[in-house]
C-alpha positions as a printed Julia matrix, in Angstrom:
201×3 Matrix{Float64}:
 -26.69  83.09  38.97
 -28.16  80.43  41.4
 -27.79  77.92  38.62
 -24.44  78.37  38.12
 -23.9   78.22  41.79
 -26.03  74.93  42.31
 -24.19  73.34  39.06
 -20.94  74.22  40.55
 -21.67  72.74  43.93
 -22.98  69.63  42.14
 -19.79  69.36  40.25
 -17.69  69.95  43.73
 -20.45  66.96  45.28
 -19.37  64.66  41.82
 -15.8   65.48  42.36
 -16.07  64.56  46.4
 -18.31  61.31  45.68
 -15.6   60.17  42.63
 -12.97  60.36  44.44
 -14.04  58.96  47.71
 -15.46  55.92  45.74
 -12.04  55.77  43.75
 -10.07  55.51  47.3
 -12.51  52.96  49.13
 -12.07  50.9   45.79
  -8.09  51.4   46.01
  -8.08  50.56  49.65
 -10.24  47.4   48.93
  -7.64  46.54  46.21
  -4.91  46.63  48.97
  -6.46  44.86  51.15
  -7.29  42.01  48.97
  -3.99  42.34  47.75
  -2.62  41.84  51.12
  -4.48  38.82  51.7
  -2.89  37.1   48.73
   0.16  37.38  50.51
  -0.55  36.01  53.84
  -2.41  33.3   51.71
   0.72  32.28  49.52
   2.88  32.92  53.15
   0.88  30.39  54.38
   0.74  28.1   51.91
   4.36  28.08  51.9
   4.7   27.18  55.48
   1.87  24.2   54.43
   4.2   22.52  52.05
   7.04  22.76  54.05
   5.2   21.32  57.33
   4.08  18.32  55.08
   7.58  17.94  53.91
   9.32  18.12  57.17
   5.8   15.99  58.68
   6.95  12.8   55.94
  10.55  12.73  57.36
  10.25  10.66  60.49
   8.38   8.23  58.9
  11.07   7.79  56.52
  13.73   7.88  59.82
  11.58   4.78  60.89
  11.43   2.97  58.01
  15.35   3.25  57.96
  15.82   2.46  60.96
  14.0   -0.78  60.86
  16.23  -1.81  58.55
  19.46  -0.4   58.94
  19.63   0.62  62.78
  23.06   0.44  63.25
  23.37   3.8   60.73
  22.9    5.98  63.8
  25.05   8.45  62.56
  23.08   9.52  59.88
  19.4    8.9   61.24
  20.46  11.1   63.75
  21.98  14.01  61.51
  18.52  13.48  59.26
  16.61  13.92  62.91
  18.79  17.33  64.01
  18.43  18.94  60.92
  14.4   18.38  60.57
  14.16  19.67  64.06
  15.87  22.7   63.19
  14.09  23.28  59.95
  10.77  22.71  62.12
  11.98  25.46  65.16
  12.54  27.78  61.93
   9.2   27.19  60.45
   7.19  27.6   63.78
   8.75  31.28  64.54
   7.88  31.74  60.56
   4.39  30.41  61.11
   4.39  33.42  64.27
   5.13  36.13  61.82
   2.64  38.32  59.71
   5.06  38.39  56.83
   8.66  37.03  55.62
  11.5   38.92  55.39
  14.65  38.52  53.84
  16.95  37.18  57.09
  13.52  34.39  57.34
  13.97  33.77  53.57
  17.71  32.98  54.1
  16.85  30.9   56.85
  14.55  28.82  55.69
  16.1   28.01  52.6
  19.48  27.47  54.71
  17.51  24.87  56.91
  15.75  23.24  54.41
  19.2   23.14  52.44
  20.9   21.55  55.2
  18.56  18.96  55.88
  18.63  18.2   51.71
  22.17  17.53  52.69
  21.16  15.18  55.16
  18.53  13.38  53.23
  20.98  12.72  50.24
  23.4   11.12  53.07
  20.35   8.74  54.1
  19.0    8.05  50.56
  23.3    7.08  49.77
  23.01   4.88  52.56
  19.72   3.1   51.54
  21.48   2.11  48.16
  22.84  -0.32  50.38
  20.14  -2.02  51.77
  17.89  -3.43  48.58
  15.23  -4.83  51.25
  14.59  -1.25  51.87
  13.96   0.11  48.67
  11.72  -2.94  47.6
   9.65  -2.02  50.64
   5.9   -0.47  49.64
   6.05   1.95  52.48
   9.11   3.32  51.15
   8.54   3.65  47.64
   5.28   5.23  49.05
   7.27   7.78  50.88
   9.11   8.45  47.44
   6.04   9.8   45.6
   4.66  11.56  48.37
   8.38  13.19  48.89
   8.6   13.82  45.49
   5.47  15.43  45.05
   6.02  17.53  47.75
   9.38  19.05  46.76
   7.13  20.27  43.18
   4.27  21.69  45.45
   7.64  23.5   47.01
   8.65  25.29  44.01
   5.35  25.93  42.88
   4.24  27.94  46.41
   7.51  29.72  46.19
   6.75  30.82  42.88
   3.26  31.99  43.62
   4.36  33.97  46.87
   7.09  35.66  44.95
   4.21  36.61  42.06
   1.68  37.79  44.85
   4.7   40.13  46.35
   5.31  41.17  42.84
   1.61  42.38  42.27
   1.31  43.6   45.79
   4.17  46.02  45.8
   3.17  47.04  42.43
   0.03  48.31  43.42
   1.3   50.08  46.95
   3.73  51.8   44.48
   1.62  53.15  41.47
  -0.21  56.08  41.19
  -2.81  56.79  42.84
  -2.71  53.78  44.77
   0.45  55.36  47.05
  -1.62  58.02  48.39
  -4.12  55.64  49.81
  -0.85  53.28  50.75
   0.77  55.8   52.48
  -2.44  56.75  54.26
  -3.66  53.53  55.66
  -0.08  52.16  56.13
   0.3   49.62  53.43
   4.27  49.29  52.49
   6.2   47.38  50.13
   7.01  43.81  51.29
   9.76  43.36  48.34
  11.33  40.02  49.9
  11.35  37.59  47.29
  12.5   33.56  47.04
  15.49  33.57  45.35
  16.17  30.61  42.95
  16.79  27.04  44.16
  20.18  27.1   45.77
  22.01  24.34  44.56
  21.68  21.96  47.9
  18.34  22.47  47.96
  17.96  21.7   43.94
  20.22  18.75  43.83
  17.72  16.77  46.61
  16.13  14.3   43.79
  14.42  11.61  45.57
  15.14   8.24  43.62
  14.84   5.43  45.12
């Protein structure tokens, strides 16, 4: 009788231990997945900031050759300023929601439109197109546009992975106990105005 009671107690202790260890592993997995989302968000911010940091150099080069083209230059500066403001707001928040993603995408599309006007203007100035500094910016801007695409894809992948972990059993039990919630806000396919920003000099 004592052996049976001891065996029952051992089984109960083992079940509790396995449940405890499983809960810890699930919790740690959720934390790691959430940290990956944070890292992907930071990468999005970094690549967009890199793009925004290149634009004043571009404006200065064009201004040096075509200072009388103020309207186009001012439009680029204003669109950049708006995009910087939105990026700074996003930087202070824990996660991206659909509203912020839309604002970011919209500000980048507006910036792309003004840059297209600037690039069209440059076509009239062969000296600008031949400038070493201008050509250097070409490579950097092209590379940054590619990085933005990769960062957006990676962000979407990490969100999908995290949301799947939060929603599946038995993770969903631990997630609800510790306040992990699905994020579910993705970058959509690049809008035509943003996609059409092809940097050709």
